[in-house]
Structures are given as C-alpha cells and as structure tokens.
GUDRENSE-469160 format. One line per 2 residues: for each residue x, y, z of N, C-alpha, C. Coordinates in steps of 0.1 Angstrom, whole numbers, always signed. Each point is the difference from the previous one (the first is absolute). Layout:
X Y Z X Y Z X Y Z ~ ...
***
This chain:
+2545 +472 +872 +5 -11 -6 +4 +4 -14 ~ +11 -4 -4 +5 +4 -14 -6 -10 -10
-1 +5 -12 -5 -9 -11 +12 -2 -9 ~ +1 -12 -6 +11 -3 -9 -4 +0 -14
+7 +7 -8 -2 -1 -15 +13 -6 -5 ~ -1 -13 -3 +12 -7 -4 +3 +4 -14
+13 +3 -3 +4 +4 -13 +11 -10 -4 ~ -4 -8 -10 +10 -10 -5 +5 +4 -14
+11 -5 -4 +5 +4 -13 -10 -5 -11 ~ -5 -12 +2 -10 -5 -10 -13 -4 +7
-9 +9 +2 -12 -4 +7 -8 -11 -7 ~ -7 -8 +8 -9 -10 -6 -11 +6 -9
-2 -5 -12 -11 +6 -8 -13 -2 +8 ~ -8 +11 +1 -12 +0 +8 -11 +5 -9
-12 -5 +3 -12 +5 -7 -9 +7 +9 ~ +5 +4 +12 -8 +7 +10 -6 +13 -6
+8 +8 -7 -5 +12 -6 -10 -2 -11 ~ +2 -11 -7 -9 -4 -11 -14 -3 +7
+1 -7 +11 -12 -4 +8 -7 +13 +5 ~ +8 +10 +3 -6 +13 +4 -8 +6 -11
+6 -1 -12 -8 +6 -12 -13 -8 -2 ~ +1 -13 +1 -12 -8 -1 -10 +4 +11
+4 +2 +12 -8 +4 +11 -8 +13 -4 ~ +6 +10 -6 -7 +12 -5 -10 -3 -11
+5 -9 -9 -9 -3 -12 -12 -9 +5 ~ +1 -8 +11 -11 -7 +5 -11 +9 +5
+4 +11 +7 -9 +10 +5 -8 +6 -12 ~ +8 +4 -10 -6 +7 -12 -10 -10 -7
+4 -13 +0 -8 -10 -7 -14 -2 +5 ~ -2 +3 +13 -13 -1 +6 -10 +9 -6
+5 +12 -5 -9 +10 -6 -1 -1 -15 ~ +11 -6 -6 +0 +1 -15 -3 -12 -7
+1 -12 +6 -2 -13 -7 -13 -6 +4 ~ -5 -8 -9 -12 -8 +3 +4 -14 +5
-10 -8 +4 +3 -13 +5 +7 -9 -10 ~ +9 -8 +4 +7 -9 -10 +15 +2 +0
+6 -7 -11 +14 +1 -2 +4 +11 -10 ~ +11 +7 +3 +4 +11 -9 +15 +0 -1
+5 +3 -12 +15 +2 -1 +2 +15 -1 ~ +9 +5 +9 +3 +14 +1 +13 +4 -7
+3 +13 +0 +12 +4 -6 +12 -6 +8 ~ +10 -5 -7 +12 -6 +7 +7 +10 +9
+7 -5 +9 +10 +8 +8 +13 -5 -3 ~ +8 +7 -7 +13 -5 -5 -2 -12 -9
+6 -11 +4 -1 -12 -8 -10 -10 +5 ~ -8 +5 +11 -9 -9 +6 -14 +2 -6
-7 -12 -2 -14 +0 -5 -8 +2 +13 ~ -10 +9 -1 -9 +2 +12 -14 -4 -4
-5 -9 +9 -14 -4 -1 -8 +3 +12 ~ -13 +3 -1 -8 +3 +11 -12 -9 +0
-5 -4 +12 -12 -8 +1 -9 +8 +10 ~ -11 +4 -5 -10 +8 +7 -12 -9 +4
-3 -1 +13 -11 -8 +4 -10 +8 +8 ~ -13 -2 -2 -10 +7 +8 -5 -10 +11
+2 +5 +13 -4 -8 +11 -12 +6 +7 ~ -7 -6 +10 -11 +6 +6 +4 +13 +7
+12 +1 +5 +4 +13 +7 +5 +11 -10 ~ +4 -4 -12 +5 +9 -10 +10 -6 -9
+7 +8 -9 +9 -6 -10 +14 -2 +6 ~ +7 -10 -6 +14 -2 +4 +8 +0 -13
+13 +3 +1 +9 +0 -12 +12 -7 +4 ~ +4 -10 -8 +13 -7 +2 +8 +3 -12
+12 +6 +1 +9 +3 -11 +13 -9 +1 ~ +5 -4 -11 +11 -9 -1 +10 +5 -10
+13 +0 +3 +10 +3 -9 +8 -13 -4 ~ +0 -3 -12 +7 -12 -5 +12 +3 -8
+11 -6 +3 +13 +3 -7 +0 -7 -13 ~ +11 +2 -8 +2 -6 -13 +0 -15 +0
+3 -6 +11 +1 -15 +1 -14 -6 +4 ~ -10 +9 +3 -13 -5 +4 -1 -2 +15
+10 +5 +7 -1 -1 +15 -6 +12 +6 ~ -7 -2 +11 -6 +11 +8 +12 +8 +6
+0 +13 -3 +10 +9 +5 -5 +8 +12 ~ -13 +4 +0 -6 +8 +11 -16 -1 -2
-6 +3 +12 -15 +0 +0 -5 +10 +10 ~ -12 +5 -2 -6 +10 +9 -15 -2 -1
-7 +5 +10 -14 -1 +0 -7 +12 +7 ~ -12 +2 -3 -8 +11 +6 -15 -4 +0
-7 +6 +10 -14 -2 +1 -7 +12 +6 ~ -13 +2 -3 -7 +11 +6 -14 -5 +3
-7 +7 +9 -13 -4 +4 -10 +7 -10 ~ -11 -6 -3 -10 +6 -8 -8 +11 +9
-5 +10 -5 +2 +4 -14 +13 +8 -2 ~ +5 +0 -12 +12 +8 -3 -5 +15 -2
+8 +10 +3 +13 -1 +6 -1 -3 +15 ~ +10 -7 +4 +0 -4 +14 +15 -1 +5
+2 -3 +12 +13 -2 +5 +6 -13 -7 ~ +12 +2 -5 +7 -11 -7 +11 -6 +9
+0 -13 +1 +11 -7 +7 +8 -7 -10 ~ +13 +1 +1 +9 -6 -10 +13 -4 +6
+7 -9 -7 +13 -4 +5 +8 -8 -11 ~ +13 +0 +3 +9 -9 -8 -3 -14 +4
-1 -9 -9 -3 -14 +3 +13 -8 -1 ~ +8 +2 -11 +12 -8 -2 +11 +8 -7
+12 -3 +3 +11 +6 -7 +12 -9 +1 ~ +10 +2 -9 +12 -8 -1 +12 +8 +5
+10 -7 +6 +13 +6 +2 +10 -11 -2 ~ +8 +1 -10 +9 -11 -4 -9 -13 -2
+4 -10 +7 -7 -13 -2 -11 -1 +10 ~ -2 +9 +9 -11 +0 +10 -13 +6 -5
-11 -7 +3 -13 +5 -3 -6 +4 +13 ~ -4 +12 +2 -6 +6 +12 -15 +0 -2
-7 -6 +10 -15 +0 -1 -6 +7 +12 ~ -10 +9 -2 -7 +6 +11 -7 -11 +8
+0 +0 +13 -6 -11 +8 -15 +2 +2 ~ -5 +12 -3 -15 +2 +2 -7 -8 -10
-13 -4 +3 -8 -7 -9 -3 +8 -12 ~ -1 -6 -12 -3 +8 -12 -13 +8 +2
+0 +13 -5 -13 +8 +1 -11 -5 -8 ~ +3 -9 -10 -11 -5 -8 -8 -10 +7
+5 -5 +12 -8 -10 +7 -8 +7 +12 ~ +5 +10 +6 -6 +6 +12 -1 +15 +0
+4 +7 -10 +2 +14 +1 +13 +3 +7 ~ +4 +13 +0 +13 +3 +6 +0 +1 +15
+10 -5 +6 +2 +2 +15 +4 +15 +2 ~ -6 +7 +8 +4 +14 +2 +12 +2 +9
+6 -11 +4 +12 +1 +8 +12 +7 -6 ~ +7 +9 +7 +11 +7 -5 +13 -9 -1
-1 -12 +5 +11 -9 +1 +2 -7 -13 ~ +13 +0 -5 +3 -7 -13 +11 -10 +3
-2 -12 -4 +10 -11 +2 +2 -7 -13 ~ +12 -2 -4 +4 -8 -12 +8 -12 +5
-1 -11 -7 +8 -12 +3 +6 -5 -13 ~ +12 -6 +2 +7 -7 -11 +9 -11 +6
+3 -10 -8 +8 -11 +4 +11 -2 -10 ~ +12 +0 +5 +12 -3 -8 +9 -9 +8
+12 +4 +4 +9 -7 +8 -6 -1 +14 ~ -9 +9 +4 -7 +1 +12 -14 +5 -2
-8 +0 +11 -14 +6 -1 +1 +14 +4 ~ -5 +9 -8 +1 +15 +3 -14 +6 +2
-1 +9 +9 -12 +8 +1 +5 +15 +1 ~ -7 +8 -6 +3 +15 -1 -13 +7 +3
+0 +8 +11 -12 +7 +3 +2 +15 +3 ~ -9 +8 -3 +1 +14 +1 -6 +5 +14
+8 +9 +6 -5 +6 +12 +1 +15 -3 ~ -9 +8 +6 -1 +14 -1 +2 +6 +14
+10 +9 +1 +3 +7 +12 -12 +10 +2 ~ -8 -1 +11 -11 +9 +2 +3 +14 +3
+13 +3 +4 +4 +14 +3 +4 +7 -13 ~ +7 -7 -9 +5 +6 -12 -7 -4 -13
-8 -10 +1 -7 -6 -11 +9 -5 -11 ~ +12 -3 +4 +10 -6 -9 -1 -15 +1
+1 -7 -11 -1 -14 +0 +14 -6 +0 ~ +1 -12 +6 +12 -8 -1 -4 -14 -2
+9 -8 -5 -4 -14 -3 +9 -9 +9 ~ -6 -11 +6 +6 -9 +9 +1 -13 -8
+12 -6 +0 +3 -12 -7 +2 -11 +11 ~ -7 -12 -2 +3 -11 +8 +5 -11 -9
+10 -8 +5 +6 -11 -7 -2 -12 +9 ~ -7 -10 -5 -4 -12 +7 -5 +3 +14
-9 +10 +0 -7 +4 +13 +8 +9 +9 ~ +12 +3 -4 +9 +9 +9 +1 +14 -6
-4 +10 +8 +0 +14 -5 +15 +4 -3 ~ +2 +6 -12 +13 +6 -3 +1 +13 +8
+12 +3 +6 +2 +11 +9 -2 +14 -7 ~ +2 +1 -13 -1 +13 -7 -14 +1 -6
-4 +13 -1 -13 +3 -7 +4 +5 -14 ~ -9 -2 -9 +3 +4 -14 -9 +11 -5
+5 +8 -8 -9 +11 -5 -11 -4 -9 ~ +2 -12 -6 -10 -5 -9 +2 -15 -4
-9 -6 -7 +2 -14 -4 +12 -2 -10 ~ +3 +10 -8 +11 -2 -9 +13 -1 +7
+2 +9 +10 +12 -1 +9 +2 -13 +7 ~ -11 -5 +5 +0 -13 +8 +4 -11 -10
-6 +0 -12 +3 -10 -10 +15 +1 -4 ~ +5 +12 -2 +14 +2 -4 +9 -7 +11
-4 +3 +13 +8 -6 +11 +0 -15 -1 ~ -12 -6 -2 -1 -15 -1 +8 -5 -11
+0 +6 -11 +7 -5 -12 +15 +2 +1 ~ +5 +10 +8 +14 +2 +1 +6 -7 +12
-8 -3 +11 +5 -5 +12 -5 -14 +4 ~ -12 -4 -4 -6 -12 +4 -1 -11 -11
-7 +4 -11 -2 -10 -10 +12 -5 -7 ~ +11 +8 -2 +12 -6 -7 +7 -11 +8
-3 -1 +13 +6 -10 +8 -5 -14 -2 ~ -10 -2 -8 -6 -13 -2 +10 -10 -5
***
C-alpha cells in the first residue's frame, strides 16, 4: 500500500515538529527537574513550561508550548516507573495544524501512567470530525498514518501527520 505525502503550494502551519521537540524535552525533564512548575528555554517564539508531578508509580512531566498570543501550540508528556532510571513512556499530547487542534485520544499519563500500546490516535474537529492513527508494517517496520473523515477511512495512507493535515487543509477544510 502506498503512502501519500501531500505537497501543497502553501502547507497548513503545523506544530507537529514542535510537539516532537517537547516530547524529547519531556523525557529529559524526568531526570533534570524537581516537582512543580518550571519555565524552560523557549523554542523559537514559543514559551515552554513544564509541570513535574510525583505519583505513586513514579514521576510524570507535562510540557506545553504557548505562542505569542497565549494559545497552546503543542504539548507532550512523559512518565517513568520508580526507581529512576527506568523505562520511560512518552508521547505527543496536542499539536496544531492550521485551525485544527489535534489531541491524543489516550488518557493523560498524569492520571494513570502511560499506556504501553504502540497505537497512536489523534482527533480533531473542523468542517468534519477527523481521526488520524499510526500503523506500523510488521515486515518493514515502516509507519504510515490512516485518516478517517466522519468515520470513513480515506483511501490513501500518509507518510506522517503533517502530510495528512496538509491534505485536509488543501482538499477538505477550504470547502466549508
């Protein structure tokens, strides 16, 4: 099955890669920061804040990127079992693409610890309800992303969330 990487003349602004940077910082924060709120070095023009919580199972870190207007641009989280060092579970929690806000559908790790599932699903609502989930080919270990629009799977597979969002913004959302 082929994967589609949509290339538009003007792709929708996305904070998926910013969320990926937060994802990495969330992991580092488990080892470097103490419990409480922290302001970290900015990423570009985004203010980065971290919230570290100690739970019975171990620490968790929630990181947020706030844009110049005070809006959430991206979020990520990580947790590890006590005692550290231990296996760390982490994920992107939220990112933006154009006017759409994509949220991870898994429960926040601050409430239950991280689900070890390899499945990742993001949801957003705009002109339609969208779901985007990752699948990994067990033979090649390559990932592709499947987009559903109002519960109907899109026939093409996407190389990543940014390509799927570009497709939505160039082909679906403008039709509103």
